[in-house]
N, C-alpha and C positions, 0 to 999 in steps of 0.2 A: 519497664525501663523508659526513661524520658527519651523521647525520639532523637533530639539533637545529640545527646550523649551517646545513644546506641549508634547512630551514624559515625560519630567521631571514634568511637571505641572500635568498630568494625574496620574503619580506614586504618587506624593504627595497628590493628591486628594484621591486616593484609601487608602493611609495610614490614612489620616484624617477621612475617613469613619469608618475605624476600630477603630480609637481612640475615636471617638464620640460614637460609639455602646459600647465600653468598659466603657466609662464614664457613660452612661446610666445604664449599669449593676452594676456599683459601687454604684450609687445612690440608685437603686432598692435594692441592698444587704445591704444598709446602712453601707457601708464601713467607715473606720475612715476618718473624715473630711479632715485632712491634705493630705491623700492619694488622695482624690478626687480633692482637690485643685491642688495638683501636676499635676494630669492628665489633669485638665482644663488648667493650665498654659502651659503644653506641646502642647496642642491643639492650643492655642493661638500663641505660637512660630511657629508652623508648619503653620498656616494661615499666619503669617507675612512672612514666607519664600516663600510661594506661591505667596503672593502679590509682592515680590521682583521680582520673575520670570515673573509675568504678566506685571509689569511695565517695566522690561527689554525688553520684547517683543515689548510692545507699543512703547518705545523709539527707538528700532532699525527698526521698521517698520513705523508706522503711523506718529509718531513725526517727524522722519527724513524727510519724505515726505512732511509734512505740513510745516516744516520750510523752505525746499527748494521752496515751492510754494510761500512763503511770504504773505504779506498782512493779510486778514482775517483769512486765514488758520493757519498762524503763531500765531495770537492772540488766536485762538480756542485751539491750542496745549498748550500754556502758561496757559490758564484758566483750561484745563483738568489736567495738572501737578499740579497746585495749588490745584485743587479739590482733586487729588489723595493723596496729602500729607496733606489734611485738612488745607491748608493756603489760601483758597479763602477769598476774602475781602467782599463778599456780605453777 
């Protein structure tokens, strides 16, 4: 994993852990529904941001190598990207 991306991904993961704990507390405390939903949506956005980092790392490392290798490796890279974006045809 690329060092910078790994550091950023781990930081976002730590933030997500805190957000999820906060969400659980909000539910336990029976906070206002719209506040809980807002927190849940913030977590979803944070997860999407983490996904972008992980995909960037995959593109810059594995996919680059797989495309350079060609053949079956290239097809596997395409299949993985389709799966990552929920575009697979199977």
